[in-house]
C-alpha positions, 0 to 999 in steps of 0.5 A: 543445495536447493535454489531458492524459489518463488511460487505463484500458483503452479509456476515455480521460479528461481531467483536467478531465473527471475533476474534473467528475465528481468534483464530481458525486459529492461533490454525490451523497455530500452528498445521501445522508449523507456529511459533512465529517470522515466516510469513504467506502470505495473497494473497486476495482481500478485504475479511473478510478472509484477517482479520482473517488471519492477526489477527490470525498471530498476536495471534501467534507472526507471521508476516502477509505478505500482497501480492499485488494480481496483482502479477505473480507467480514469484513475489509471490514465491519471497516474500513468500521464502524471508519472510520465510512463512509457509503458504499463505491464498489465494482466489480460483481464484488466487490460480488457477493462481499460481497452476503450480508455488506456492512453494511447501514448503508453505501450501496453505489455500484457501477460495472461491472467494466471490460472491462480488469480483467475480461480481466486477472483472468479474471472471468466477464462476468456477475459484472461487470455492476451488479446489478439492485437497484443503480443504475449509477455513471455513471447515479448521477453524472449524476443529480447537479449538480457541487458549486460549484468550491472547493479540496479540504478534505482530503488525500483519504484515510485509509489503514489500516495494522497495528499492535501490536494486529493489527487494521488502524488508520486514520491519520487527520490531526488536525487536517486539514492546512491549504491551505498545508500540503497544497500543501507536501506536494504539492510535496514528492511532486513533487520526491520522484518526479522529477516535471515537467509533461507526464510520461508514467506508467503506474500498474501497482501497486494504487491501494489501496496509499498510495504508489501512490495518492500517486504518482498524485495527484502525477502528475495535479497535474503534468498528466501522462498517466497509464496505469492498468494492471489489473494488473502484467504484465512484458513488457506494462509494457515494450511500454507504455514503448516504445509510449507513450514513458513518462517516469516510473515507481513500482515495487516490488521484486517487479516488478523481480524479474519484469522481470528474469526475462524472457528476455534476448532479451525484455528487449533488443527494447523501447526503454526510452530514454524513461525518465527517472526511476523510483522503488521502495520499500514493501518491501525490495529485495535488493542483487543485484536493484537492481544488476541494474536499475541495470545494465539501466535506467541510473542513473535508479533512485531508492529511497524510504523512508517510512511511512503515518504519516510519509509520505516519509522518505528517498530515494537516487539510483542513484549514492548507492546504488552508492557506499553499497550498501543505503542507503535514502538520506538524509532530505530537508530539514527531516526529523529522524531519530534512532536510539534504544537500548531505554533512550531514549538517542540513539545515534551514527553507525554504531550500530543502534537504533529509527528515529524520525522527525519528520512534517515538512510532515505535520500530526499524526495519530491512529489511528482510534478508537485514540489510545492506540496513537498515544502508544506510538510516539512519543518526543521528538516524533518517532514510529516504526514499529519499523524498526531501523537506523542512520545512517552518518557522512554521514547516510545511513540504513540499515534492518536489522531490525524491532522489530515482527513485521509482514511485508511480502510483495510490498509489502503489509503482513500483521500475524501476530497476525490470521493467528494468530487465525484458525489458533488458532480451530481446535479442534485447535490449541493454539498457533501463530506466523506470521512472514515468511521469505525469498521470492525473488519477493515479499521475504518470504512467511508461514509458520505453525508450529502446535502441535496440542493433545495428541492432535489431528492437524490437517492442513495442508490443513485449516489452509490452508482455514480461513485462506483462508475467512476471510482475503484470499489474500495472508494465507494462509501459503505454508508450514504446519508442525506441531511438537509444541513451540514454543520459548518465553520464560521468560514463556511467550510463543513466541520467534518469533525462534528460529523466524525466524532459521534461514530468514534466516541465509543472506540477510545480513538480520536480519528 
């Protein structure tokens, strides 16, 4: 029998080898200051080393903190400090970008940027080698004996999500899940993603995203063959499906948009018959795109809805979606979903309100260093992330709005307050509003409307350059508009809905 493999570019490693290396990383982390209940940052593109770091943190009862690699030094340092991270595992080119600003209290563990990643992103080779001042990841691993075999002590990750303050907040399980609870959640993941022993899948989204990491770990737990793609490439994915006879996939809507943009003759030339189960989520998907994908790939497409805080909440099959277009599915067994109005009354089927859900098998959580904000999202033992929706008479959930302003662009969460604070720091800006507008490729993209100070004349290029210097590229507004006045509520607060609604009016979605 062949051992299941993880393939990343030219590198191939068995699951057993991955766990053995992770056990060495765990020993090294403990020897250099990591601790149970602590945190280890992971700032990498898709790579085996990313998984080694996550599993190592779990072995010692620490939290791995995946960080979006687009982040600037200021953003990275905020997350590392807030999480209390003692180490950060980082690709060499990314460390070079952070070298002048990385918190001195955090130990960098540097891996060379893999050739496949270098080629995918066009990174100069000289930036991808480990700097002389750092020990190479492989050498560091081999210096440490494996931690004695024992069950993982944590779920392995503390993902950061935006909330009402505009600063990302770490979702920290409290107390840490028991072994039985972790096993129950693992089994649920396997069912949720339609997994079976011996599956073959590709990870085409970034591992720093909580759903992608959860999906990857579920696939590994089923002894599946996993192919780590350095980045998404539409035709490259079709080629990989045919060549490797992939059976399972996890996508986000923007990937489906790009797949459908391929010429018809390109789509038709690949054999995709090996696919058994494809899930998508993490962002709204237009009905037209969903229908086209089902027509092309058949009834193997499943939509899932969940949040970082509450995990997996609902799922719909192709057949269920075709019968109820627009649904994100029925809650899985044991999960409570209720719809409340603004006065706290439970609403009946068909009435729109704020969606609250139970945690199910998940242990409770708090926000890292923000316990008070955790209390703000709870009602009757259920929690909300601000989605507005309704349940139909059969218990299927539909989403139609968001109470909070968070924008999901290409499957990545952006909180406008963070962007607004940067734009407002420009000396010529009196006030500004940032919000999401429809985007055929990304689902939503960021737009900023800026009110200059009297007599000042900031330019769009100046404002965009300011944002780009302080924020990751995906947080920089695609459109910046200057207006003499901004609509305001009686309290003086900017009336964002009045700014946003004209752009969404023709879409059928009220976001």
